[in-house]
Structures are given as structure tokens and as C-alpha cells.
matplotlib code that plots the C-alpha trace (Angstrom):
import matplotlib.pyplot as plt

x = [0.0, 2.8, 4.6, 1.4, 1.1, 4.8, 4.3, 1.1, 2.3, 3.2, 5.9, 6.6, 9.5, 11.9, 10.2, 6.8, 8.2, 9.7, 6.4, 4.2, 6.6, 6.6, 2.8, 2.3, 4.6, 2.6, -0.7, 0.7, 2.1, -1.3, -3.0, -0.6, -0.7, -4.5, -4.7, -5.6, -2.3, -0.3, -1.9, -0.9, -4.6, -5.3, -8.0, -7.5, -6.5, -8.2, -7.2, -6.1, -3.6, -2.3, -2.0, -0.2, 2.3, 2.9, 3.6, 5.9, 7.8, 8.2, 9.2, 11.6, 10.1, 9.3, 6.3, 3.8, 0.1, 0.4, 3.3, 5.3, 6.5, 3.1, 0.4, 2.0, 2.6, 5.9, 4.4, 3.4, 6.8, 8.6, 6.3, 7.3, 11.0, 10.7, 9.1, 11.9, 14.5, 12.8, 12.2, 15.7, 17.8, 15.1, 12.9, 14.7, 18.0, 16.6, 15.0, 18.4, 20.1, 17.6, 18.0, 21.8, 21.5, 19.6, 22.0, 19.4, 20.6, 19.9, 18.2, 18.8, 15.4, 16.3, 19.6, 17.8, 15.4, 18.3, 20.1, 17.0, 16.6, 20.3, 20.6, 23.6, 25.1, 26.2, 25.2, 28.8, 29.6, 25.9, 25.4, 28.7, 27.5, 24.3, 26.3, 28.3, 25.1, 24.0, 27.4, 27.6, 24.1, 24.6, 27.9, 26.9, 23.5, 25.0, 27.9, 25.4, 23.2, 26.2, 27.2, 23.7, 23.0, 26.1, 24.9, 21.2, 22.1, 23.0, 19.4, 17.3, 17.4, 19.8, 17.2, 15.3, 18.5, 19.5, 16.1, 16.3, 19.8, 18.9, 15.7, 17.0, 20.3, 18.2, 15.8, 18.5, 20.8, 17.9, 17.1, 13.6, 13.4, 11.0, 11.7, 10.3, 11.1, 7.4, 7.3, 9.9, 9.8, 6.3, 4.6, 6.5, 9.5, 12.1, 15.7, 14.8, 16.2, 19.6, 20.2, 23.2, 24.5, 27.5, 27.9, 24.3, 24.5, 27.7, 26.6, 23.2, 24.8, 27.3, 24.4, 22.4, 25.4, 26.4, 22.9, 22.6, 25.8, 24.7, 26.1, 27.9, 29.9, 30.7, 31.9, 34.0, 35.6, 36.3, 38.0, 40.2, 43.2, 43.4, 42.3, 43.7, 40.9, 37.4, 34.7, 33.3, 30.0, 31.7, 33.7, 30.6, 28.6, 31.2, 32.2, 28.5, 27.5, 30.4, 29.4, 25.7, 26.4, 28.9, 26.9, 23.6, 25.1, 26.6, 23.3, 21.3, 23.6, 23.4, 19.6, 18.9, 21.7, 19.5, 16.3, 15.2, 12.9, 15.6, 19.4, 19.8, 19.6, 22.4, 26.1, 28.2, 29.5, 26.1, 24.7, 27.4, 26.7, 22.9, 23.5, 25.4, 22.9, 20.0, 21.9, 22.7, 19.3, 17.3, 18.5, 16.6, 17.3, 14.0, 15.1, 15.6, 16.9, 15.1, 11.5, 11.4, 8.1, 9.8, 12.5, 12.4, 10.5, 13.7, 15.3, 12.2, 12.5, 16.2, 15.3, 12.7, 15.5, 17.9, 15.1, 14.3, 18.0, 18.1, 20.7, 22.7, 21.5, 21.4, 21.1, 18.3, 17.5, 15.3, 15.0, 16.2, 19.6, 22.9, 24.2, 21.2, 21.8, 25.5, 24.5, 22.2, 24.9, 27.4, 25.0, 24.6, 28.4, 29.0, 26.4, 27.8, 31.3, 30.2, 31.1, 29.1, 30.1, 29.5, 32.8, 33.5, 36.9, 38.1, 35.2, 32.5, 28.9, 26.8, 23.8, 21.6, 22.7, 21.9, 18.5, 17.6, 18.7, 16.5, 13.6, 13.9, 14.0, 11.0, 8.9, 9.8, 9.0, 5.7, 4.8, 5.7, 4.0, 0.8, 0.5, 1.1, -1.6, -4.0, -3.4, -3.8, -7.3, -8.2, -6.7, -7.3, -3.6, -0.9, 0.9, 4.5, 3.8, 1.9, 4.8, 7.2, 5.2, 4.8, 8.5, 9.4, 7.1, 8.6, 12.1, 11.3, 12.9, 10.4, 10.8, 7.6, 6.1, 3.8, 1.1, 0.9, -1.1, -3.7, -4.3, -7.7, -8.1, -7.9, -4.8, -3.2, -3.9, -2.3, 0.8, 0.9, 0.8, 3.7, 5.7, 5.2, 6.2, 9.2, 10.5, 9.9, 11.0, 9.0, 11.2, 10.9, 7.1, 7.0, 8.9, 6.5, 3.4, 4.6, 3.8, 6.8, 8.0, 10.1, 13.4, 13.1, 14.0, 14.4, 15.3, 13.5, 15.5, 16.9, 15.0, 16.0, 14.1, 15.0, 16.0, 16.5]
y = [0.0, 2.4, 1.5, 2.3, 5.7, 6.4, 5.7, 7.7, 10.8, 13.9, 15.7, 19.3, 19.7, 22.6, 24.2, 24.0, 25.4, 28.4, 29.0, 28.7, 30.7, 33.7, 33.4, 33.5, 36.5, 38.4, 37.6, 38.8, 42.0, 42.6, 42.4, 44.8, 47.3, 47.3, 48.5, 52.1, 52.9, 51.9, 54.7, 58.3, 59.3, 56.9, 55.2, 51.7, 51.6, 49.3, 45.6, 45.3, 48.2, 46.7, 43.3, 44.8, 46.7, 43.7, 41.5, 44.1, 44.5, 40.8, 40.1, 43.1, 44.5, 48.2, 48.6, 50.8, 51.7, 54.4, 56.6, 55.1, 58.5, 60.2, 57.4, 55.4, 56.3, 55.6, 52.2, 51.4, 52.4, 50.2, 47.2, 47.7, 47.9, 44.7, 42.9, 44.1, 42.8, 39.4, 39.1, 40.2, 37.9, 35.2, 34.1, 30.8, 32.7, 34.7, 31.6, 29.8, 32.8, 32.7, 29.0, 29.3, 32.1, 29.6, 26.8, 24.8, 22.1, 22.7, 19.6, 18.0, 19.3, 22.9, 22.6, 21.4, 24.4, 26.7, 25.2, 25.8, 29.4, 30.3, 28.5, 26.9, 23.8, 22.0, 21.6, 21.7, 25.0, 26.1, 27.1, 29.1, 30.9, 31.8, 33.4, 35.4, 36.5, 38.1, 39.8, 41.0, 42.4, 44.2, 45.7, 46.8, 48.2, 50.1, 51.5, 52.6, 54.1, 56.1, 57.4, 58.4, 60.0, 62.2, 63.5, 64.0, 65.7, 68.7, 68.8, 67.9, 67.6, 64.9, 62.6, 62.6, 62.1, 59.2, 57.5, 58.2, 56.8, 53.5, 53.1, 53.6, 51.7, 48.6, 49.2, 49.7, 46.9, 44.5, 45.8, 46.8, 50.3, 51.7, 55.3, 58.0, 61.0, 61.5, 63.3, 65.8, 66.1, 65.0, 61.6, 59.0, 61.5, 58.8, 60.2, 62.7, 65.6, 63.8, 63.2, 65.5, 64.4, 62.3, 61.2, 59.9, 58.2, 56.3, 55.1, 53.9, 52.1, 50.3, 49.2, 47.9, 46.2, 44.4, 43.3, 42.0, 39.9, 37.6, 36.5, 33.5, 35.8, 38.2, 35.3, 33.9, 37.3, 38.1, 34.7, 35.2, 36.5, 33.2, 30.8, 32.6, 31.1, 32.1, 29.6, 29.3, 30.7, 33.9, 34.4, 34.1, 36.4, 39.2, 39.0, 39.0, 41.7, 43.9, 43.2, 44.1, 47.2, 48.7, 47.5, 48.8, 52.1, 52.7, 51.9, 54.0, 56.9, 56.6, 56.4, 59.2, 61.6, 63.9, 63.4, 66.8, 65.1, 63.0, 63.4, 66.4, 69.0, 67.3, 67.9, 65.2, 63.8, 63.7, 61.9, 59.2, 58.9, 58.6, 56.0, 53.8, 54.4, 53.2, 50.3, 49.0, 49.8, 48.3, 44.8, 44.8, 48.1, 49.7, 53.3, 56.0, 59.5, 60.2, 59.6, 56.3, 57.3, 60.2, 58.0, 56.8, 53.6, 52.0, 52.7, 51.4, 48.2, 47.9, 48.2, 45.4, 43.1, 44.1, 43.6, 40.2, 39.1, 40.4, 39.8, 36.8, 33.6, 33.8, 37.6, 40.0, 40.5, 38.7, 37.9, 34.8, 35.5, 36.5, 32.9, 31.6, 34.4, 33.4, 29.8, 30.8, 32.9, 30.0, 27.6, 29.9, 30.4, 26.6, 25.9, 28.4, 27.0, 23.4, 22.4, 20.0, 21.4, 24.9, 25.9, 28.9, 29.6, 26.1, 24.4, 22.4, 22.9, 19.9, 18.9, 19.4, 23.0, 23.7, 22.1, 24.0, 27.3, 26.6, 25.6, 28.7, 31.0, 29.4, 29.4, 33.1, 34.0, 32.2, 33.9, 37.4, 37.1, 35.5, 38.1, 41.0, 39.6, 39.2, 42.8, 43.9, 42.3, 43.7, 47.2, 49.9, 50.7, 50.5, 47.2, 48.4, 49.9, 46.8, 44.6, 46.9, 46.7, 42.9, 42.4, 44.7, 42.6, 39.3, 40.5, 42.2, 45.2, 47.9, 50.2, 51.7, 53.8, 55.3, 52.7, 50.7, 53.2, 53.4, 49.7, 48.2, 45.9, 42.8, 44.2, 44.7, 41.1, 39.9, 41.9, 40.5, 37.0, 37.8, 39.4, 36.3, 33.9, 36.0, 36.1, 32.4, 31.4, 29.7, 26.5, 26.4, 26.7, 24.1, 21.7, 22.6, 21.8, 18.9, 15.4, 13.4, 11.1, 8.0, 7.3, 6.3, 2.6, 2.8, 5.2, 5.5, 5.1, 8.3, 10.0, 12.9, 16.0, 18.7, 22.0, 25.3]
z = [0.0, 0.9, -2.3, -4.3, -2.6, -3.3, -7.0, -7.4, -5.5, -7.4, -5.4, -6.2, -8.6, -8.4, -11.4, -9.7, -6.4, -8.2, -10.2, -7.1, -5.0, -7.3, -7.6, -3.8, -3.4, -6.1, -4.3, -1.0, -2.7, -4.3, -0.9, 0.7, -2.2, -2.3, 1.3, 2.0, 3.8, 0.6, -1.4, -1.3, -1.1, 1.7, -0.4, -1.6, -5.3, -7.8, -7.2, -10.9, -10.5, -7.2, -8.9, -11.9, -9.7, -7.5, -10.5, -12.1, -8.9, -8.1, -11.7, -11.5, -14.7, -13.9, -16.1, -14.2, -14.6, -11.9, -11.0, -8.0, -6.7, -6.6, -6.2, -3.4, 0.2, 2.0, 3.0, -0.5, -1.9, 0.7, -0.2, -3.8, -2.9, -0.8, -3.7, -6.0, -3.7, -3.2, -7.0, -7.9, -5.8, -5.6, -2.7, -2.5, -2.0, 0.8, 2.4, 2.2, 3.9, 6.7, 7.1, 7.2, 9.8, 12.1, 11.3, 9.5, 7.2, 3.5, 2.1, -1.3, -2.6, -1.5, -3.4, -6.5, -6.3, -5.8, -8.8, -10.9, -9.6, -10.2, -13.5, -12.0, -13.7, -10.5, -6.9, -5.9, -4.1, -4.5, -0.8, -0.7, -3.9, -2.2, 0.6, -1.9, -3.7, -0.4, 0.1, -3.5, -3.5, -0.2, -1.1, -4.6, -3.5, -0.5, -2.6, -5.3, -2.6, -1.2, -4.6, -5.5, -2.1, -2.5, -5.8, -4.9, -1.6, -3.8, -5.1, -2.0, 1.8, 3.0, 4.4, 1.2, -0.8, 1.4, 0.9, -2.9, -3.0, -1.2, -3.1, -6.6, -6.0, -5.1, -7.9, -10.6, -9.4, -9.5, -13.0, -11.8, -13.1, -10.5, -9.6, -7.3, -9.5, -10.2, -6.9, -7.9, -11.7, -12.6, -13.1, -15.2, -15.6, -14.9, -15.1, -17.8, -15.7, -15.6, -19.3, -19.2, -15.8, -16.5, -12.8, -12.5, -15.9, -15.1, -11.6, -12.9, -15.9, -13.6, -11.3, -14.2, -15.8, -12.6, -12.0, -15.6, -15.8, -13.0, -9.7, -11.2, -13.4, -10.6, -8.4, -11.2, -11.9, -8.3, -7.9, -11.0, -9.1, -7.2, -10.0, -13.0, -15.0, -16.1, -16.9, -20.4, -19.2, -17.9, -21.1, -23.2, -21.0, -20.8, -24.5, -25.7, -23.3, -24.5, -28.1, -27.5, -25.5, -28.0, -31.0, -29.6, -28.7, -32.1, -33.9, -31.4, -31.9, -35.7, -35.7, -33.1, -33.7, -35.9, -34.0, -32.6, -30.1, -28.5, -28.9, -31.3, -28.5, -26.6, -27.1, -28.9, -25.6, -24.1, -27.2, -26.9, -23.2, -23.8, -26.5, -24.2, -21.4, -23.4, -24.9, -21.4, -19.9, -22.8, -22.0, -18.7, -16.8, -17.4, -16.8, -19.4, -19.6, -22.9, -24.0, -25.8, -27.4, -29.1, -30.7, -34.3, -35.1, -36.2, -32.8, -31.0, -33.0, -32.2, -28.5, -28.9, -30.2, -27.4, -24.8, -26.3, -25.9, -22.4, -19.7, -18.4, -16.8, -13.0, -13.0, -12.1, -15.7, -18.2, -21.9, -23.7, -22.2, -23.9, -23.7, -25.7, -28.3, -28.5, -29.1, -31.9, -33.5, -33.0, -34.7, -37.7, -38.0, -37.7, -40.3, -42.8, -42.3, -42.6, -39.1, -36.9, -33.5, -32.0, -30.4, -28.1, -26.7, -27.8, -26.0, -27.8, -26.6, -25.7, -27.8, -24.7, -24.4, -28.0, -27.9, -24.7, -26.3, -29.4, -27.3, -25.1, -28.1, -29.8, -26.6, -26.0, -29.6, -29.4, -26.1, -27.3, -30.7, -29.2, -26.5, -28.9, -31.2, -28.3, -27.3, -30.9, -30.8, -27.4, -27.6, -30.1, -30.6, -33.2, -33.4, -32.8, -29.3, -28.4, -29.5, -27.7, -24.4, -24.7, -25.3, -22.4, -20.2, -21.3, -20.9, -17.6, -19.1, -18.0, -21.0, -22.3, -25.1, -22.5, -23.4, -20.1, -18.1, -21.0, -21.2, -20.4, -17.5, -19.7, -21.4, -18.0, -17.2, -20.4, -19.6, -16.1, -17.5, -19.8, -17.0, -14.8, -17.6, -18.5, -14.9, -14.2, -17.7, -20.4, -20.2, -16.4, -16.6, -19.3, -17.0, -14.2, -16.3, -18.3, -17.1, -15.9, -18.6, -18.3, -20.0, -23.6, -24.1, -27.8, -30.7, -34.0, -37.3, -38.7, -41.4, -43.8, -44.9, -47.3, -45.8, -47.7]

ax = plt.figure().add_subplot(projection="3d")
ax.plot(x, y, z, "-o")
ax.set_aspect("equal")
plt.show()
């Protein structure tokens, strides 16, 4: 009888735990944000707006239907910040840190869930990595807070500058994009007042970049002095990130250089700075110094592609990930050169990695296109802004063409679903929903089809 129960039970897999965990946090955040004390007016906001904000914060997206700086009280803003921090480093990471603080043993199941959450290839050294994640996050966020506080203390009282520094450092490092500048420069103003401020631009770019490369890469780089070796994962992430940042900045500069509504009023140095800022931010940062809605359609489409690629695995960013994009480029290069293997830095990639990359890309494309088509049928808007908003939601990028606050309730729900799927990951959710399959005991004979 016990054996029968054991065979028919359906234990929670790591993928299911991650999916359910994010869902529970979103529900709790919705409840807190829908309370009267969370609103600046003292009156409860509509549940759909509280749900959208909680989803966006937990999924570290940054899309907003109401302005964070003017529509939420201090309590509401702190709830959003807590959701951003939990969503950024991962609830399982925080849970593990609490368990370690109380000397609780980390079970095998906990390690499996952590491995899934961190996109880590091995369980060896996983718990020590979690400790380093906490240390890296704390040091980077507090350093960013100090640097931002020093600058903003010139524009506002020190207490307010300190709160702004801490809030925005956490938000930007976690690639969330939530800001409070609506209370000082007008709703949804973002960093528009600091487009010419080199200091603010550089600090914010560094925070976004560090959050986007991932904790695995940071750990690998910091240990380089002792090991004198970087993993293949780190080499690919750093090289592809540099390629996308520089390439994106060059194209943005070329497209927007003569646009009187965006870069033309800036000096040459400020235009270059702005190009790099938006190239970095578009891959998951969610904060801008210029109005994306005023940019050329070609630039907006470029930003869609950069958002879709996203950040690195195990980071606070989204998208299909730079490693997946590298594999796709590698596959194309190998095919053109007539080679069977995809090779990076003299290392051959496994068939499993290639299949997972292709699967992840197709699932992401299917999700984005399906959601954009659904919004096109539900909303009376042009298709490019809808595609932009959908891609931003999937990639947890947070950039917007000012469309999100104008969506209908059903449109907001569609975007919430896309944000959740983008944060959890289409492949992870597919694992969570798919029935468990046994090992194949046979292989079919090989067949051939004509391609091209």
C-alpha cells in the first residue's frame, strides 16, 4: 500500500516550487498594495492596479500603470521595494540565507530548487555561492546608494536624498526600473532631468550592468586573481555583453543623432553617453533619460531586439539570455562554415545546451507574438507599441512607449501573465506543467528531410 502511494504521489518539482513561490509573493504583494495605507490618497487603489504593480515589482520589470512616486505612500513604496529585492535575488536565495542564519541544514530538494533558480550547472559550491550572492548584493547596493546620495544631496534635503539613493540603487541593481522622481519632476518622468548628468548616468549604468551579468559571473571574476581562470560561461557572458552594449550604442547613436525630439539638443559627448545608457538599460534596466516614445520607429524596433535578448542567466535581468543568443549565432556560424560542432573559446557545446537554447528561443517568440496579437485584438492601438510593451514585459525590461497606463483591465492582465512567464522562464514553466516522462527505451530510425 505504501509502495502504491509512493508511486502515485506527485511531489513538487523545483520548477513547480519556483512557479508557485513567485505566484504566492505576487498575491501577498497585491493584498498589501491594495490596502488604503499603501496609497498616497489613503484610499484603496483598484485591485487590478495593485496586482499589476505587485507583478511588475516581483518580476523586477518596472512597467507601471500608476506613478510610483506620486500614487503610493511611503508604506506602498517600501512594499514595492521589498518585492523588487525578493524578486531580484530570488525568494529561495533569501530563504536559504535565513536557514543558514539559524544553522538549518539545506536539504537536497532545497539545493535542487536553488540550482534551478540560479541557472547553476552543478550543486557543488551552491550554498557558498548563495552566501556570496547576499554579500555581492549588499555591497553593490549600498555602494550605489552612497554614490547616488552624495549627488542627490545637492538637489534635495539629505534625508530625502538618502532615501532616494537607497531606493534607486536597489531598484537599478535588480534591473527593476521603479523610480520615485514623479514626486519631484512630474509623473513618469524617470531620469529625464539627468540626461546631461555624467555622474548619475555612469553610476546607474554600472548598477544595471552588474545586475545584468549575474552572480555566477561576478563570483568567477572576483576569484580570477586566485584561480587565473574564467569559466566558459563567464567568457561568453562578458564578450557577448560587450558586443551588444557597444553595437547597440553605435546603432542608437546613428539612428537618433539627428532626432530633434531625443538626442539632437544634446552635445556630442552627451549623445554618446545617452547611446550607451539606453543600450545598457534596454537589455533589462527599465530606466531612461530620454523619452522612448519620441524615438524613431527603427530605434524602437532595435530596443525590442535588445530587450528580447536580455541579460545573463542567474542575473536579475530577463530575456532569452545572452548565452542563448550566443549559441544561436554560433549555430549559424558553424552551419555556414560546414562544421558539426558549436565551439566557443576552444570548448565544444553539448547537444543538450543547443536544444535548450533553441527551445527557449521558440517558446519566447511564441509567447511574445501570441501576447502581442492578443493585445492587438483587445486594444485599439498601433501594433509596434503593443509589440514593444509585450517584449518589455517578457524581458522584464520595463521600458515603455507610455502605453501601459492606458491599457484596459484585460490588457493589463495579459501583460501581467507575460511578465510572470518572462521572470519564471518559459522553459521552467513548461517543466512545471509537463507530465513526468520515463526514460526512452528505444530510438527511431533516422530520417531525412530537405531544408533550404
